[in-house]
C-alpha positions in Angstrom: -59.7 8.4 -7.7 -61.1 10.4 -4.8 -57.5 11.1 -3.6 -56.6 12.3 -7.1 -59.7 14.6 -7.3 -58.9 16.1 -3.9 -55.3 16.8 -4.9 -56.4 18.3 -8.2 -58.9 20.6 -6.5 -56.2 21.8 -4.1 -53.8 22.5 -6.9 -56.5 24.4 -8.8 -57.4 26.4 -5.7 -53.7 27.3 -5.1 -53.3 28.3 -8.8 -56.4 30.5 -8.7 -55.2 32.1 -5.5 -51.9 33.1 -7.1 -53.7 35.3 -9.6 -56.7 36.1 -7.5 -57.8 39.7 -7.3 -56.9 41.3 -4.0 -53.7 39.1 -3.6 -51.6 41.1 -1.2 -49.0 38.5 -0.5 -46.1 40.3 -2.1 -47.2 43.6 -0.5 -47.5 42.2 3.0 -44.5 40.0 2.9 -42.0 42.2 1.2 -42.9 45.6 -0.2 -44.6 47.2 2.8 -41.7 46.4 5.1 -39.0 47.3 2.5 -40.5 50.7 1.7 -42.7 51.7 4.7 -41.5 49.8 7.7 -43.3 50.9 10.8 -45.7 53.2 8.9 -49.4 53.1 9.2 -51.1 53.1 5.8 -54.8 53.6 5.4 -56.4 51.9 2.3 -58.7 54.6 1.0 -59.5 56.7 -2.1 -60.0 59.8 0.0 -56.5 61.3 -0.8 -55.8 59.8 -4.2 -57.6 57.7 -6.7 -55.9 55.2 -9.0 -57.2 54.4 -12.5 -56.0 51.4 -14.5 -57.7 49.3 -17.2 -59.1 46.0 -15.8 -57.8 44.2 -18.8 -54.8 45.8 -20.6 -54.8 45.8 -24.4 -51.0 45.9 -24.5 -49.1 44.8 -21.3 -46.0 46.8 -22.3 -47.9 50.1 -22.3 -50.6 49.9 -19.6 -52.0 53.4 -18.9 -52.3 54.4 -15.3 -53.5 57.7 -13.8 -53.3 59.0 -10.2 -55.8 61.7 -9.3 -55.4 63.7 -6.1 -58.4 64.7 -4.0 -56.8 67.8 -2.5 -55.2 71.0 -3.8 -51.5 71.6 -3.3 -51.0 74.5 -0.8 -48.1 75.4 1.5 -50.3 74.4 4.5 -51.4 70.9 3.2 -50.2 69.0 0.2 -49.3 65.6 -1.2 -45.5 65.2 -0.7 -44.8 61.9 -2.4 -46.6 59.1 -4.4 -45.1 55.6 -4.8 -46.2 53.2 -7.5 -45.8 49.4 -7.4 -46.9 46.5 -9.6 -46.9 43.7 -7.1 -46.1 40.8 -9.4 -43.6 42.4 -11.6 -40.0 40.9 -11.4 -39.0 44.3 -10.0 -42.2 45.7 -8.4 -41.0 49.2 -7.8 -42.3 51.6 -10.5 -41.4 54.9 -9.1 -41.3 57.4 -6.3 -42.7 60.8 -7.3 -42.2 63.9 -5.2 -44.5 66.9 -5.4 -44.5 70.5 -4.1 -47.0 73.3 -3.5 -45.8 74.7 -6.9 -47.1 71.5 -8.5 -50.7 72.8 -8.3 -52.1 69.3 -8.3 -50.4 66.0 -7.4 -52.0 64.3 -10.4 -49.9 62.0 -12.5 -50.3 59.8 -15.6 -47.9 57.5 -17.4 -47.7 54.1 -19.2 -46.1 51.1 -17.4 -45.2 47.4 -18.1 -47.2 44.7 -16.3 -45.7 41.2 -16.4 -48.6 39.1 -15.0 -52.0 39.5 -13.4 -51.3 41.8 -10.5 -52.4 44.5 -8.1 -51.1 48.0 -9.0 -51.0 50.3 -6.0 -50.3 53.9 -5.3 -49.3 55.1 -1.9 -49.5 58.8 -1.0 -47.7 60.7 1.8 -49.0 64.1 2.8 -46.8 66.8 4.3 -48.3 66.0 7.8 -46.7 62.5 7.6 -49.9 60.5 6.9 -50.0 57.7 4.3 -52.9 56.4 2.2 -53.1 53.7 -0.5 -55.3 53.2 -3.5 -55.0 49.9 -5.4 -56.5 48.3 -8.5 -56.2 44.8 -10.2 -55.1 44.6 -13.8 -55.1 41.6 -16.1 -52.0 41.7 -18.3 -49.1 39.4 -19.1 -45.6 39.6 -20.6 -45.0 43.4 -20.4 -41.5 43.3 -18.9 -40.2 40.7 -21.4 -42.0 41.9 -24.5 -39.6 41.6 -27.4 -37.6 44.7 -28.5 -38.7 45.9 -31.9 -36.6 45.8 -35.1 -35.9 49.5 -34.9 -33.8 49.6 -31.7 -30.9 51.3 -33.5 -33.2 54.0 -34.6 -34.6 54.3 -31.1 -31.1 54.6 -29.7 -30.2 57.4 -32.2 -33.1 59.4 -30.8 -32.3 58.7 -27.2 -32.6 61.6 -24.9 -34.8 63.8 -27.1 -37.6 65.5 -25.3 -40.9 67.1 -26.2 -43.2 69.2 -24.0 -46.9 69.7 -24.7 -49.2 72.0 -22.8 -52.9 72.5 -22.8 -54.1 75.5 -24.8 -55.0 78.6 -22.8 -52.4 78.4 -20.0 -53.4 80.9 -17.3 -51.0 82.6 -14.9 -51.5 81.4 -11.4 -53.6 78.4 -12.2 -52.6 74.7 -12.3 -51.8 73.8 -15.9 -51.5 70.3 -17.4 -48.2 69.4 -19.1 -47.1 66.4 -21.0 -43.5 65.3 -21.1 -42.5 62.8 -23.8 -39.0 61.3 -23.7 -37.4 59.2 -26.5 -35.8 56.3 -24.7 -36.2 52.5 -25.2 -36.1 51.9 -21.4 -34.8 48.4 -21.7 -35.8 46.0 -18.9 -32.9 43.5 -19.2 -35.5 40.8 -19.9 -36.2 41.6 -23.6 -34.8 39.8 -26.7 -33.5 41.8 -29.6 -35.5 40.5 -32.6 -32.5 40.9 -34.9 -29.6 39.6 -32.9 -31.7 37.2 -30.8 -29.8 38.2 -27.7 -31.3 39.6 -24.5 -30.2 43.2 -24.2 -28.9 44.5 -20.8 -31.2 46.9 -18.9 -30.9 50.6 -19.8 -33.5 52.8 -18.3 -34.3 56.3 -17.0 -33.8 56.3 -13.2 -33.9 60.0 -12.2 -36.2 62.8 -13.4 -36.6 66.4 -12.3 -39.0 69.0 -13.8 -38.8 72.6 -12.7 -40.4 75.9 -13.7 -38.2 79.0 -13.4 -35.9 76.9 -11.2 -38.6 75.9 -8.7 -39.2 72.1 -8.5 -42.5 70.8 -9.9 -41.9 67.1 -10.0 -39.0 64.8 -8.9 -38.9 61.1 -9.6 -36.9 58.0 -9.0 -38.1 55.5 -11.6 -37.3 52.0 -12.9 -37.8 49.4 -15.6 -41.6 49.2 -15.2 -41.9 52.5 -17.1 -42.7 51.8 -20.7 -40.5 52.6 -23.7 -40.5 56.2 -24.7 -41.8 57.4 -21.3 -44.7 59.8 -21.3 -45.6 61.7 -18.2 -48.6 64.0 -17.5 -48.4 66.3 -14.5 -49.4 69.8 -13.4 -47.5 73.0 -12.6 -48.4 76.6 -11.8 -47.0 79.2 -14.3 -47.1 82.3 -12.1 -45.3 84.3 -14.8 -43.6 83.7 -18.2 -40.6 81.4 -17.9 -38.9 78.1 -18.6 -40.2 74.6 -18.0 -37.2 72.4 -17.7 -36.8 68.6 -17.7 -33.6 67.0 -16.5 -33.1 63.2 -16.4 -30.4 60.5 -16.2 -30.3 56.9 -17.2 -28.7 53.7 -15.8 -27.6 50.3 -16.9 -27.6 47.3 -14.5 -26.1 43.8 -14.8 -29.3 42.3 -13.4 -32.8 43.3 -14.3 -34.0 42.6 -10.7 -31.0 43.9 -8.7 -29.5 47.4 -8.4 -26.2 46.3 -6.7 -24.1 46.5 -9.9 -25.1 49.4 -12.1 -23.5 52.3 -14.0 -24.6 55.7 -15.0 -24.9 56.2 -18.7 -26.0 59.7 -19.5 -27.5 63.0 -18.4 -30.0 65.0 -20.5 -32.0 68.2 -20.2 -34.5 70.2 -22.2 -36.3 73.5 -21.7 -39.6 74.9 -23.0 -40.7 78.5 -22.9 -44.1 79.2 -21.3 -46.0 82.4 -21.8 -49.2 82.4 -19.8 
């Protein structure tokens, strides 16, 4: 009996450690080497701060927000931000590139979270320094959440775009913009509720936003981005002009490998800005 109790306690301890807050196993064993081999990364909220709910209401649309602590200037600015959900089947969420014309390197979106996990944001400034902010979120099943019954309708809207800007856009000042894209962003792990088949992945992989042909935001993204992607970001309208979004999507044979994929489509949309 004592032996059984000891084994049970060990198993419970191991089980709790798998989902323990602060579990950095995947980060230390795989992600850090794969994406930042040889780089020194400071864990700090001095450059960026990451906001996520501690317990997500819906694991398929978990809101996350990255707030920068420094202004974007030609002398010093945040160059890139990477996002990861450690325990997702495909942990890479996206790589987001910013510019002095971005005004602020703030970013908000909704992501899928498949199990209790750390979410982490890593920022690189133009002087080559890296810093990381991380938060733990309780969520389960976001990547395999079933496809709704209106997939055909969603596919008919695929590629449509809406921009929304805050009222009172002022020339020369950082302005908040919202980009809403109609796209099911299929993970390759979801069951179609009508056919009962698992649908192949089909997701937006490249995004570029510019104002008057100057880049504001560039992104490489993947299946963790929720259906109907919704991005909030900043740009500086120095004069009247066009805010333009361009993106492409991809389909892959495996939800967790990018070895066999094919390009599906390319889309663009413009929005006239009059500060």
